[in-house]
C-alpha positions in Angstrom: 1.6 14.4 8.9 2.1 10.7 9.0 2.1 8.8 5.7 1.1 4.6 4.8 0.7 2.7 1.8 -1.8 0.1 1.2 -1.5 -2.5 -0.9 -4.3 -4.9 -1.8 -6.1 -6.0 -4.3 -9.4 -6.3 -2.4 -11.6 -2.6 -3.3 -13.7 -3.5 0.2 -10.6 -3.3 2.3 -8.9 -1.1 0.7 -12.3 1.3 1.3 -12.3 0.0 4.9 -8.9 0.6 5.6 -8.5 4.4 4.3 -11.2 5.5 6.0 -9.6 4.6 9.0 -6.0 5.4 8.9 -7.3 9.0 7.3 -9.7 9.4 10.2 -6.5 8.8 12.9 -5.2 11.7 10.0 -2.9 9.5 8.0 -2.2 11.0 4.4 -3.2 7.5 2.5 -1.2 6.1 -0.6 -3.3 2.7 -2.2 -2.2 0.7 -4.4 -3.3 -2.0 -6.4 -0.8 -4.3 -6.9 2.7 -4.8 -6.3 4.4 -3.1 -9.4 1.5 -0.2 -8.4 3.1 0.2 -5.4 6.6 1.1 -6.9 5.5 3.0 -8.9 4.5 5.1 -5.8 7.6 4.3 -4.0 9.9 6.3 -6.1 8.6 8.9 -5.1 6.8 8.8 -1.5 8.5 7.5 1.7 5.8 6.3 3.7 6.1 5.4 7.9 4.1 2.3 7.8 3.6 -0.4 4.2 0.6 -2.7 5.1 1.2 -5.2 2.0 -1.3 -8.2 1.1 0.5 -11.6 0.3 -1.8 -13.3 -2.6 -2.1 -10.0 -6.0 -1.9 -9.9 -9.6 1.1 -9.5 -11.4 3.2 -8.3 -8.4 2.7 -10.5 -4.7 3.7 -9.4 -1.7 6.9 -11.4 -1.8 8.3 -10.3 -4.5 7.3 -6.5 -3.8 8.7 -7.2 -0.5 12.6 -8.0 -2.0 11.7 -4.7 -4.6 11.6 -2.4 -1.3 14.4 -4.3 0.2 
Protein backbone atom coordinates (compact mmCIF):
# COMPACT_ATOMS: atom_id res chain seq x y z
CA UNK A 1 0.00 0.00 0.00
CA UNK A 2 1.25 3.49 -0.85
CA UNK A 3 1.84 5.80 2.10
CA UNK A 4 1.47 9.57 2.33
CA UNK A 5 2.22 12.03 5.11
CA UNK A 6 0.08 15.17 5.14
CA UNK A 7 1.55 18.00 7.22
CA UNK A 8 -0.78 20.96 7.61
CA UNK A 9 -2.34 22.96 10.45
CA UNK A 10 -5.65 23.67 8.66
CA UNK A 11 -8.21 21.00 9.65
CA UNK A 12 -10.39 21.48 6.56
CA UNK A 13 -7.45 20.96 4.21
CA UNK A 14 -6.28 17.91 6.14
CA UNK A 15 -9.74 16.31 6.14
CA UNK A 16 -10.22 16.90 2.41
CA UNK A 17 -6.81 15.52 1.48
CA UNK A 18 -7.17 12.56 3.84
CA UNK A 19 -10.52 11.62 2.31
CA UNK A 20 -9.22 11.94 -1.25
CA UNK A 21 -6.08 9.86 -0.65
CA UNK A 22 -7.84 7.16 1.38
CA UNK A 23 -10.29 6.83 -1.48
CA UNK A 24 -7.28 6.11 -3.73
CA UNK A 25 -6.08 3.40 -1.30
CA UNK A 26 -3.27 5.37 0.34
CA UNK A 27 -2.28 4.76 3.94
CA UNK A 28 -2.51 8.31 5.31
CA UNK A 29 -0.46 9.78 8.17
CA UNK A 30 -1.36 13.23 9.48
CA UNK A 31 0.73 15.80 11.33
CA UNK A 32 -0.48 19.21 12.46
CA UNK A 33 3.00 20.79 12.49
CA UNK A 34 6.60 20.05 11.65
CA UNK A 35 7.54 18.59 15.02
CA UNK A 36 4.66 16.12 14.81
CA UNK A 37 5.74 15.20 11.28
CA UNK A 38 9.28 14.47 12.45
CA UNK A 39 7.93 12.17 15.16
CA UNK A 40 5.90 10.25 12.57
CA UNK A 41 8.91 10.00 10.25
CA UNK A 42 10.98 8.29 12.96
CA UNK A 43 8.81 5.16 12.61
CA UNK A 44 7.32 5.43 9.11
CA UNK A 45 8.68 6.03 5.63
CA UNK A 46 5.96 7.46 3.38
CA UNK A 47 6.18 7.47 -0.40
CA UNK A 48 5.07 11.11 -0.51
CA UNK A 49 5.08 14.03 1.94
CA UNK A 50 2.69 16.95 1.41
CA UNK A 51 4.18 19.73 3.48
CA UNK A 52 2.62 23.10 4.28
CA UNK A 53 5.09 25.97 4.66
CA UNK A 54 3.39 28.27 7.18
CA UNK A 55 2.75 26.28 10.38
CA UNK A 56 3.18 26.91 14.11
CA UNK A 57 6.21 25.64 16.04
CA UNK A 58 8.35 24.08 13.31
CA UNK A 59 7.50 25.51 9.86
CA UNK A 60 7.69 23.69 6.54
CA UNK A 61 11.15 24.96 5.63
CA UNK A 62 12.64 23.79 8.92
CA UNK A 63 10.87 20.45 8.61
CA UNK A 64 12.23 19.96 5.11
CA UNK A 65 15.77 20.64 6.33
CA UNK A 66 15.38 17.94 9.01
CA UNK A 67 13.95 15.48 6.47
CA UNK A 68 16.87 16.00 4.10
